[in-house]
VMD Tcl script that draws the C-alpha trace (Angstrom):
set ca {
  {-0.01 0.02 0.05}
  {1.29 3.46 -0.84}
  {-0.07 6.92 -0.84}
  {0.21 8.95 -4.02}
  {-1.64 12.27 -3.39}
  {-1.58 13.71 -6.95}
  {-2.50 10.41 -8.71}
  {-6.07 11.38 -9.21}
  {-5.12 14.47 -11.20}
  {-3.04 12.65 -13.86}
  {-4.82 12.78 -17.21}
  {-5.29 9.69 -19.41}
  {-7.10 9.16 -22.76}
  {-10.44 7.72 -23.15}
  {-11.25 5.27 -25.94}
  {-12.97 8.01 -27.98}
  {-9.89 10.26 -27.74}
  {-11.10 12.43 -24.88}
  {-9.31 13.03 -21.58}
  {-10.16 11.94 -18.08}
  {-8.53 11.64 -14.72}
  {-9.12 9.40 -11.66}
  {-10.69 12.49 -10.01}
  {-13.61 11.96 -12.30}
  {-14.22 8.88 -10.22}
  {-13.67 10.67 -6.86}
  {-15.12 8.99 -3.78}
  {-15.31 5.77 -5.64}
  {-13.16 2.65 -5.28}
  {-11.37 2.23 -8.57}
  {-9.79 -0.92 -9.94}
  {-7.15 0.03 -12.58}
  {-5.95 -2.95 -14.71}
  {-3.86 -3.32 -17.84}
  {-5.79 -5.68 -20.11}
  {-5.06 -7.80 -23.16}
  {-7.30 -9.86 -25.50}
  {-4.83 -12.63 -26.42}
  {-3.36 -13.54 -23.04}
  {-3.72 -16.63 -20.97}
  {-5.19 -14.38 -18.29}
  {-7.77 -12.84 -20.58}
  {-10.55 -14.84 -18.79}
  {-10.05 -12.37 -15.90}
  {-12.27 -10.07 -17.91}
  {-15.11 -12.24 -16.60}
  {-14.32 -11.66 -12.94}
  {-13.66 -7.96 -13.63}
  {-17.19 -7.60 -15.20}
  {-18.66 -9.55 -12.26}
  {-17.12 -6.97 -9.86}
  {-18.47 -4.11 -12.02}
  {-21.97 -5.52 -11.98}
  {-21.86 -6.33 -8.25}
  {-20.51 -2.94 -7.04}
  {-20.83 -0.59 -9.94}
  {-24.00 1.03 -8.60}
  {-22.51 1.36 -5.09}
  {-19.47 3.54 -5.85}
  {-17.08 1.19 -7.60}
  {-15.65 0.98 -11.16}
  {-13.10 -1.09 -13.08}
  {-10.97 0.94 -15.53}
  {-9.34 -1.27 -18.26}
  {-6.29 -0.02 -19.99}
  {-5.35 -2.09 -23.07}
  {-1.58 -2.69 -23.35}
  {0.36 -4.40 -26.09}
  {3.83 -4.47 -24.27}
  {3.65 -8.07 -23.27}
  {4.40 -10.40 -26.19}
  {2.09 -8.34 -28.45}
  {-0.99 -9.78 -26.73}
  {-3.18 -6.70 -27.47}
  {-2.47 -5.89 -31.14}
  {-5.88 -4.62 -32.28}
  {-7.12 -1.13 -32.71}
  {-9.15 0.43 -29.92}
  {-12.33 -0.20 -31.92}
  {-11.49 -3.94 -32.30}
  {-10.62 -4.16 -28.49}
  {-13.93 -2.48 -27.50}
  {-15.82 -4.78 -29.79}
  {-14.07 -7.90 -28.48}
  {-14.61 -6.87 -24.83}
  {-18.36 -6.22 -25.37}
  {-19.14 -9.29 -27.54}
  {-16.89 -11.88 -25.91}
  {-17.06 -10.90 -22.24}
  {-20.10 -8.47 -22.02}
  {-17.84 -5.81 -20.56}
  {-19.73 -2.68 -19.31}
  {-16.90 -0.98 -17.35}
  {-14.84 1.69 -19.12}
  {-12.12 0.45 -21.47}
  {-9.71 3.24 -22.08}
  {-7.26 3.98 -24.83}
  {-4.27 1.77 -25.35}
  {-1.17 2.75 -23.41}
  {2.29 1.58 -22.34}
  {2.83 0.63 -18.71}
  {6.57 0.20 -18.63}
  {9.61 1.92 -20.08}
  {10.41 5.51 -20.88}
  {7.22 5.95 -22.82}
  {5.02 4.57 -19.93}
  {1.83 6.57 -19.45}
  {2.10 9.12 -16.56}
  {-0.67 7.39 -14.68}
  {1.30 4.12 -14.69}
  {4.53 5.82 -13.79}
  {2.77 6.95 -10.61}
  {0.89 3.62 -10.03}
  {4.11 1.67 -10.15}
  {5.38 3.43 -7.07}
  {2.81 1.34 -5.09}
  {4.03 -1.81 -3.44}
  {2.48 -5.30 -3.70}
  {1.91 -7.69 -0.81}
  {5.63 -8.59 -0.83}
  {6.63 -4.87 -0.45}
  {7.85 -4.67 -4.10}
  {7.14 -1.79 -6.43}
  {8.35 -1.06 -9.93}
  {7.66 -2.50 -13.28}
  {4.30 -4.00 -14.16}
  {4.97 -7.79 -14.56}
  {2.42 -8.76 -17.08}
  {-1.12 -8.23 -18.42}
  {-3.88 -7.98 -15.68}
  {-1.79 -6.32 -12.94}
  {-4.37 -4.66 -10.63}
  {-4.25 -1.49 -8.65}
  {-7.24 -0.85 -6.23}
  {-7.52 2.91 -5.41}
  {-9.56 3.67 -2.35}
  {-11.23 7.06 -1.74}
  {-8.65 7.94 0.98}
  {-5.98 8.03 -1.74}
  {-4.41 4.67 -0.86}
  {-3.21 2.40 -3.75}
  {-3.21 -1.42 -3.23}
  {-1.28 -3.47 -5.82}
  {-2.13 -6.99 -6.96}
  {0.11 -8.89 -9.29}
  {-1.36 -10.66 -12.40}
  {-1.81 -14.08 -11.07}
  {-4.13 -12.66 -8.34}
  {-7.68 -12.98 -9.71}
  {-10.04 -9.96 -9.63}
  {-12.45 -11.97 -7.40}
  {-9.69 -12.91 -4.86}
  {-11.04 -12.35 -1.32}
  {-8.39 -9.71 -0.57}
  {-9.58 -7.61 -3.49}
  {-13.32 -8.14 -2.72}
  {-12.82 -7.31 0.92}
  {-10.90 -4.16 0.01}
  {-13.64 -3.10 -2.33}
  {-16.44 -3.71 0.19}
  {-14.62 -2.07 3.06}
  {-14.07 1.12 1.03}
  {-17.44 1.61 -0.78}
  {-19.03 4.92 -0.07}
  {-21.73 4.84 2.68}
}
mol new
graphics top color blue
foreach p $ca { graphics top sphere $p radius 0.5 }
foreach p [lrange $ca 0 end-1] q [lrange $ca 1 end] { graphics top cylinder $p $q radius 0.2 }
display resetview
C-alpha cells in the first residue's frame, strides 16, 4: 500500500480520444488494470465484469487500459478491442485508450501507479497483463500482481470495506 496524493489528477485518454482523470471517479473505489485480448489471463475479464456488476451502482468501477507491451497480446485497434470486450465478455466497465505501462514511454498514470508496493513490498515494473491497482477514496493504492484474480477475497474485501456509505 502506498499513498500517492496527486495520482487522481493525472490525465489519461479515453477510448474516444477524450481526456479523463481518476478524479472523475472521486469518492469511488477504482480498480485499474492493464488488459489484453490474447493472453492466458484474458478470462479475468469475466471476474472484472462480475465485480463491476456487483458493485458498480455502489461507488465502484473497473478501468481497463489495453496494453500491447507483453508479447504483443493486445495488437488490435481500440475499436477492435472495444468490440471484443463487449461481444466476448459482456464488458460494461470503461475500457480506455491503449497505453504503455513500462519503459520510458510509460503513461504518466502508470509511472505513478508503479510506485505502489505489492503484498511482498515490491514496487516497480508491471510484471504482465492484468496487474491490478485498487485505489480507495482515501488516496491509498493497493497493488495486486497478475496471478491474483479479480475476485480474490483480498480484492473483494478491499472493495467492500471502502465503498461509499
